N, C-alpha and C positions, 0 to 999 in steps of 0.2 A: 503430569500437572494438573491437576485439579478445574481450574479458571477454565481449562480447557476443552474439560471432559464432561462439564456444564454444559457450558456452549454450545456445543457438539448433537446433544439432544431437543436443541432448537435451532437448529438453523437453518432450516429449511425455512420456518416457520419470521426469522431473522429477518434473511434473504429479501422474503414476500413482504415484508411490511418497509421495512424501509427502502422500495422498487415503488408500495403505492400511496410512497410521501414524493412521489420524484413526476404528481403530473402540471407540472407551471411552467417556464424560464426563468434559470433565476440566476445571480449576477458571478461572475464564475470565481470556484471558492466557497460562493457560502455554504453550500453545503457539503462539505467534504469535512468531516469528525473533526470534531476539535480537540485535538491532539491535551493530554491531561497539562496540569503546570508543567514550572524548569525544575519545582522543587520537590514537587509527586517523577519527573522525571530523574533526580538525580536519589529519592531513594531507590525510585524503584533501581536504579543504574546498581547502583549500592548492594542488592541482592540478587541480581544475576549471576549465578557459575560464572567463573574464566577457566577456558577450557581452550587451548589449540583447536584448530577445527581439523576434520574428520569424514574419514569415505567419504571422499572432494574425486575420484573416481568413479566413483558408482551413482552421479547422480543423469541423470534424465530428464528434459524437465517435462515429459507428457506419464510422471510420478505422480506431475502437480497437476491432475486437471480443469483444465478450463476451458474457452470462455462454457457459462454455465447459464442455463436458461431462468430470467427471473422470476417471469410475468410478460407470458404472451408470451408474443413475438422479438422481446431483446434478452440481453444474452450478456453478462455482466459488462463487457465494456463496453456496451449499449448505455448501459445503462448508467454509468461514469459519463459519458463520454454524454448527457442529456442533465445526468446532476452539474455538470463542473463547469460546464459553461452557457453565456446570456442568450435568449430568443431562439433556444433552439427549437426546428420542425424537425422532424422525421417523417420517413413514407411509409408502408403495409411493412416490410418490414422490418421496422421500428432505427431506420439507418436515418442518418443523420445528415437532410440533406441541407442545412444554411443553420444557419449561429454565427458562433465567438469564442474563443477561448482565452485565456491569458494563459503561459504556460510560466508553474512559479520557481520553474527551475534554473529560465533563460529571465524575466521578464519580455516572453515576446508572445503579441499578439498572433492567433491565426485562425480564418472563416473559410477555411474546408478544415473538415476535420479527419483526413485518411493523411491531414499532414503533424497526426500527435497520437501519442500510444498512448497506454492504459501503463503507469510506472507497477511495477508491486516498491515499496518503501524500503523493505525490506523483501531482497531480490529472492523470487525461488532456490538459485543453485546460495546462496549464503544462509535463507531458510534449511538445507535442505546437511549443509555443513555444519550447524550448527544444531543437532537435531532432529533435524525432519526426517535424514534419514529413519530416524527409527518407528517415524505414525502410518498409523495407518495409510489407505489412502484414503480415504474418510475425513481421512486428519489433514489430511496434503490438500486434498480439493474442495477445506470448510479455507483454509486458509487463503487458498489459489483468486478465495473469488469472495474475501471479506469488507462487504462493505459494513461494519458495525465501524470495528476500529478505522484507524487513518493510516490504513497500508493501501490503499486503493486510489489515485492519482491523476488527472489528466495533460501529459504535457507533451512540448513535441520530442517529436520522437529523435529528435539531434541529442537530446542534454539528457531521454535516455538510456540512446545507443556508447550515449558520451561515459554514463555509469557505468553501464554493460548488469556482472551482477559485483563489484567494488561496494564495499564498506566505509563508512563517515571517516578513517585510515588515507584511503587512499580515493575519493570522491564529496563531496558537500556540495551541495546547488548555490546562485548567488551569496552573497552575503547574509541579504535581507530575510530570506526563507532558512534561513541556519539554525533558527534557533530552534522553528516549528519547525523541519525535521528532523534534528535531533531526537526531539519531544517527539512525532510518532513512529520514530527509532526506537525510542527504550520503552516506549509502550505496548509497542507488537511482540519487542522482545520479550515481553517483560509478559502480557497476555497467553503470549503461546511456548512458555515453558528456555528458551531459547536458550544460549549460550553466548559468551562475547568473550573474544582472544585481548590481551593484553595489549593491543592497538588499539583494534576498536574502541574501549574502556577509557582508554587513557583517548586517544578525539574526542570523542562521547564527550568526558567530563567534562576537557576544557572547550567547548563550546557552551556546555549548559550554565560554565560558569559563570558564562560573559551574558547570560542572559539574565 
């Protein structure tokens, strides 16, 4: 996974640089890293290795250290909440005390950060069974806290828990967000050299072909 190995050398610097840009409130989702185009996603998807999930029984969420400190008192979760919200204000501990957030998965707006989860577009358990079981702890930490790729997004807790660790063959967000979601999913899997199973690839192809 050469793309990933090169990125690990500068992961800390990239995370800090991303955090440094988040000094002002932004419209909902405006700062979320833009996924690759549908055409690029289709090209990426065609190059991914198709394989059955493996090592499922050995998954442990603790093997993906998160959330890590990004800047000052702000960890990854707090950084994403500030990035994805509008008019967000934080206290001295970097906790969001006011603002509004639009959950792209289900088109619901919230004014309490406690109603939100930070979703891993490609869930940690899905990454594990798609190849992350063979990674080092440092690689899994970089994946779990990636602010550079479209991998982290603030969404309603209910939609995140409905999704769980499912791939797009069994769960997708609302129709209007499916193109963005599948483009992001494929980009993340491609960047990290993860595999797809046959049902997952078919579902991704179906959505991307309609984008």
